[in-house]
GUGU-490216 format. One record per residue (C-alpha): x, y, z. Coordinates in pm, whole numbers, plus 50000, padded with zeros to 5 digits. Last residue first. Layout:
REM residues N
XYZ;...
This chain:
REM residues 686
499034756849145;495994762149312;492754781549319;489304774849497;485604779349402;485674803949144;482264812148999;480424797548718;477924816548487;475534788948391;473134786948667;470454770848489;471484733548612;471624747048955;474204760349244;477054754148978;480814745849073;483894761148903;487774752549033;490554778448862;493924766848815;496764789648840;500344788748698;499344805448375;499184794048026;500584811647726;499094833247473;501364851547236;501174887147133;503474895546809;506544918346821;507594939746518;510274929646248;507954915346003;508704877646131;507604883046498;509454886246809;507254876447132;505064897447338;503284881147614;499724872347726;499184852348029;496374827048083;494954812548379;493854776548369;490404763848388;488364738248572;484894725648572;483784746548251;480274742848124;479734719347809;476494701547977;478314669848025;480884685548239;484094702048091;487904706048214;490644725748059;488784754648010;491254787247931;490534815848210;489314846748089;486924858048349;483634847348121;485454814148070;487534804547764;487064777747517;489684767747228;489424759346883;492254748746624;491304748446246;493114723646025;490254719445794;489574745245779;491674776845885;493744787246149;493014799246484;489644800046661;489114812347036;485464803647176;484114829347445;482604830347770;478994827547948;478264864147900;474744875048086;472104884247860;469004867347966;469244838447719;472654834247816;475484846147643;478254831547402;481244853447246;483234841946935;487104852246942;489044849446624;492774844746629;495904863746478;497824888046694;499384922246649;500734942146978;499264976747003;500365013047044;504135011046906;503294987246654;500695014646485;497914998246298;497974986545926;495374966645802;495814926145834;498604901645718;498574866345911;500844856246190;500304884746426;498554911046194;494824902946264;492374899346509;489124888046430;486354899346703;482724883046746;479504890246903;480104920647156;476924928147278;475034960547141;471544945747192;471194941346852;474424920946818;478204934246769;480424924946527;484324935946505;486684931246246;490384945246407;493644954646240;491994990846216;492304998546589;490065024546716;491535056746864;489535078347108;490125115147132;489515141247395;490865174947270;491355208547387;491335239547145;492475272547140;489955296447340;486915315447206;486705350147235;483885375547319;482165366447614;484965345847770;484395311547585;485895280747661;486625253047406;486445213947421;486455195547085;485765158047055;487905137946811;487315101946692;490005084146551;489965054946294;490295077545988;489925080945626;491085108545368;489215111245049;487175137245175;483555147245075;481835125945343;484045139545635;486805120745808;486015090345574;485775058045801;487305034545980;485045013746209;483865032246542;482995019046847;480685039047088;481875073447250;480005083947548;480915118247693;479725132948035;480505166348048;481725194448272;482355231848263;478735231148052;478115266548213;474705253548337;476125219348470;476435186148331;476835188047993;475965156847799;478075146047503;476655116047330;478655100947038;477445071846789;474775095646600;477615120746571;479885096746352;483235106246426;485545142446388;485005174446542;482085165546781;481785195646981;481855205147367;481515240147416;482155258947741;481025289547905;483695313648118;483275343148341;485795368748286;488905367948474;491065393448244;493815365448182;490735339448148;491395304348288;490235266648259;490595246348522;486825236948557;487015220248211;486065187248323;485935155448184;483455124848243;483865092948088;481845069147901;482515036747661;480055020147457;480324988247265;482434969047540;485064946647367;487754969647498;490494980647298;489535018447222;492595036247288;492205068347448;493765101847439;493255136847659;494725169947516;494945202347655;495795193848028;497475163047947;496305125847982;497835101247762;497445068847588;495045053347814;493695019947689;496765002447804;499764988947664;502784978247893;500944951048056;500944928647720;497824928447554;494454910847523;490874930147573;487874929447789;489114897547984;492874895047981;493124933548043;490204947048254;488564977548083;487705007648293;484955032448240;485745066848320;486005093748600;487195129248655;489105132148333;490685164748293;490595196648074;492175228948059;490795258747831;492985289647809;490775324447732;491385343747423;493035377947452;490235404147399;490565429147673;494485430247644;494015437647268;494035417846958;494025433846624;497725429646549;497155390046547;493875392946355;495825414546072;498615387346090;496275360746046;494385376545755;497685385545582;499425355345602;496465334745442;497355296945484;494875273845304;498205264345057;499995251945369;497225222545450;497165217945783;497285181946000;495315166746249;492185186046165;491085217446381;489375246846187;487685226045932;486325199146228;484045225146376;484035249646627;485805275846436;483235273546124;480685289746355;482735323046275;482385321945908;484675309145640;487085286045834;488685263645566;491605289545497;492655291145828;491835322646026;490435307446335;492945280246340;496085302246318;494525328946562;493645301546822;497175281446773;498885316646815;496895322447157;497775287147260;501895291547199;501815326747347;500145320247682;503425317347879;501945342248137;504745364748102;504995360647739;501245367547687;501425397247909;504635411447726;502815403147382;499625420547471;501545449547582;503405451847261;500815447447029;501415417046841;502325417246466;505995402046507;504905371146659;502165368546363;505205375146141;507375344446255;504435324646264;503645331245933;507275321845796;507275292046019;503845279645877;504975286045531;508195263845590;506735232945716;506155214945387;510165220145337;510535179145365;507595159345407;503515167645312;500835182545499;502355202745775;501735195246162;501245223546409;502325216146777;500905214447123;496955217547015;496365178447004;494955151846791;495605115546881;496445079846733;497615096746419;497285073246123;495575095545886;495125074245581;497735047745483;498785064245161;501165056744880;498055049044639;498035014244827;499945020145158;497834998645384;494875022245311;494785057145090;494985095145113;497415107445329;498095118345691;500585097445837;503405094945530;505625127745610;503185146045851;505835175645861;506665191346213;506065226246344;506995235446681;505465261646927;507135272347238;505915300047479;506135280947805;502685265147824;503235247447489;506795238947565;505465219047877;502875202947717;505395190347449;507615176547692;505155155747882;504215142647549;507355131747515;507615113347835;504365096047777;505545084647444;503005074147171;502095109247065;505765118547061;506585096446773;503375104846584;504555144146618;507935132246468;506515115546178;506655080246154;508015046346053;508265021546323;508424989746064;511615001745914;512115032445693;511285069045710;511535082746063;510605118246005;512535150645934;511265183045879;512405196846220;510825230546315;510795258246580;509045289246701;510525299747026;509685327847295;512455331347518;514965308847724;514765277747555;513125245147708;515345213947580;514925179147548;511585170547353;512625183947035;511745155946765;514255151846514;517725161346560;518815179946903;522505186146954;523405158547188;524965139046913;528165165746915;527735188047185;531445199347131;529775220446829;528065245447048;524595247146959;522925276446730;519645290846806;518455315546563;517775353046705;514935370846536;515235409246502;516535403546144;513355386446004;513785382145637;517515367645699;516035342545911;514435323445614;513385293945835;515545266445769;514725233245620;517895210545626;519995232245881;520805204346101;516905192446133;516215205046480;516185244346382;515235267646667;514025303246598;513945325246912;511865353746989;512765381147255;512815408846963;510355399746688;508485431146641;506115443446929;503385460146664;501715488646786;504645514246771;503165535446512;506675527146305;506145491846408;502565494546284;503575508745958;506585484945880;504295453445992;501745466045744;504215471545475;505485436145527;502125417745519;501625435445225;504825421945025;506865396845242;509965414645178;512255422645484;510975423645822;511285444746183;514375461846044;517365463446326;518415495946439;516015496046744;518025467546893;515725457147160;516755452847507;519435433647728;518215398547662;521095378447811;520075341647728;519155310747943;518705274447835;516795247848020;517385212847995;514295191748017;512965165548266;510165187048414;511035184748756;514505171748729;515585206848541;518925201348348;520815234148316;522135255248019;524125283147946;527535270748016;526675234847871;526245253447520;523755272447364;524725304947100;521895326447041;522665342346697;521725372646506;524855387346498;525495382546900;522895372047178;525175366447489;524715336847675;523305338048022;525695320248293;524015286548439;522985292948792;522965259848980;520685258149268;521915265149620;519425244449816;517855266350095;518355249350436;515645230350610;516375197150456;519895202250591;518655201450955;516475172250863;519445150050748;521155162851053;518455147151260;518915117651060;522555112751108;522115095551502;519975069151322;516285068751515;514565081651201;515825052050981;513275024951050;510275047350974;511875058750633;508825035850482;506315058050654;507135091450483;506325115650776;509465135450875;511385134250567;508455141650351;507665170750581;511185183850548;511125180750134;514715195650047;515985168949769;518165191449558;520855167749423;522895169849737;519985161049941;519315130349720;523105120749775;522575126450164;519315104250166;521545076349982;523985074350233;521215074150518;519515044850340;522885027150327;523335033550696;519835022150765;519894988850619;516344977850763;515344964150418;512534989150411;515045016850464;517055003850180;514135005349952;513405042950088;516945052150014;516865038949684;513775059049620;515445091249739;518285080249477;516255080649209;514235111749236;517325129849296;518665121948962;522315128248902;523255091048898;520745082548598;521625050148464;523585039948783;520525051448998;518185031048771;520655000048809;520415005149177;516785007949179;516674973448984;518894953649245;517254971649523;513804960649404;514664925049321;515924918149675;513034935649838;510334913649679;507894927949917;505034928249611;505174965949680;508894968449673;508894949149324;506534974549209;508485004549290;511344989349168;509874985048821;508675018948841;512035029948913;513605008848600;510985024948384;512145058648485;515655051448440;515885052548048;513575083048056;516145098248296;519035091648023;517215107747767;516665139647967;520065138148090;522155140647781;522075176247734;523395181548074;526715161548056;526885129348216;528325123248579;532125124948695;532105160248748;528965163748938;526105187148794;523385202649025;519905198148947;517455221548837;514265225748996;513785199849295;510465212449428;508245190549184;510615165749239;509155155949568;505685157049503;506095132649207;508035109649435;504875110149648;502555101249346;504925070149250;505465060849593;501675055149686;501445018149554;504785018949781;502825025350086;499984999750009;
């Protein structure tokens, strides 16, 4: 019970850690986010071992976690807790001292954590409490000078922040150089920016950074924006220089950036956003960037093109989620260029007082998203903003209207800044692995939960899924009262129910039925397996940027439901056979068919699993609680069943496949009467 709480408790520790000190024998600052990502699964395994009182295993795994990330106060504190559980108090004290060297300062936690009970009588413990009460002298990187349009990044102006697992950089912003032109060329957009800048109603680009993460493959034409400083990295950083998805650094300024790259080959091919969407750590990084004035553009590469399974070179929209954290351009290399250009123009067009406030509050990215989407080419009237045309997964550069977007940016005043919508799940239907769906332990239905995007994968056999979502954490800078809109942006509206739970619709119950693959709208050639529900806050004059609740349904499953919406059968493809493409990083392919059986009054009896084709077809019987039947009575009812374990094993196509193995437990059943067809567990044994 204690260690079950450990994950949340550790989160409370690192929230107060801030940037970590750097020790001479430890990895450089830019390597730390990646090493921390490698350490985190080990820490979780150690927690699970300790929860089961497997303390030898917990210690060994936690020691490996510390070896991978010796700079982590989180990992060292966890090591101390495991030592304490083992009664090794001297070792615990040593680990606590190390955690304190790295910034741990939670006095209350030291005094009350029940796992440290065995250590509190140690003669050094009072000193640990005293040390925790002292302020921690956090490392203070030297802000880098800005020279000739370049913001140079190196170890001297960067520090790793454990609380967000990102590297922070700092720069010496002394004040705008008034001799620099606000913009070059750009036709009517340029003329307007020159006029507004001359009238002192346009802030310009001072304080803005451009971050290229594709080794200058697709650069912003920064010579056209003399006030923007481009980020360059010290050559000695070598392989630590960001390339591809930028999920490692938080720069000290307003940032627009891009990486015109993708994982182009192999079974795990994908664009940078799709890579982020299947990695919880990357989603945390993108969320932090979004709320601290960073907005990156990435091409979709092959993730959003008409077609199916690569026919006509397309796979459809294969993004498992939709988020406001990035902008995704239709196309591959260089398709991001028009987006970077218009974002740079929009940043220059903000009124000085508006931009100053947005920067201070960390609202630049949400505000840019709101302006971009509300003035996107397919948005022809105000009501269109609350439809899917304004919020696709991927945007078409030919529909960008720079003059319209720049003018809307300049028109914004402090009083008309859009609100910020934030959402969270209050409760939801739960599904059980091994009965409602079949996967390995790492693959759950919850893809990610972030303040502006909640993503789920519809694995369960249940036809309808319910969740209650709150938007009550939303904020308006002018403290205006908010009302909310919950809108189906993608999906069959007849299969989706949205029920507001209060007058302002700040909370809603969402019910989403299983969706087969379908066109994103009737006239489109593009197909998708995803449902998008948009959540918007309105402050009386402006709608917010969107938040999304998404459900992604797997295309390599053939499902049948009966008239009562009970699952009748599911045929799974992609294991030993060939099925429709489904992202191998969010599901493990399998090849079999499950056919479900019910009593006359609708209770599930179990299911039959079929493999192969006639005449060599094999079948197995399963109980409603997922046991493999090994003995039946003369009525075909299970008398005994064996537990089942599902694991991933290498497949022939370079990706794992799901394999069913017998477990260790035997379940025995009895029946109260001949009509009682639902067995109950009587006993368990090896």
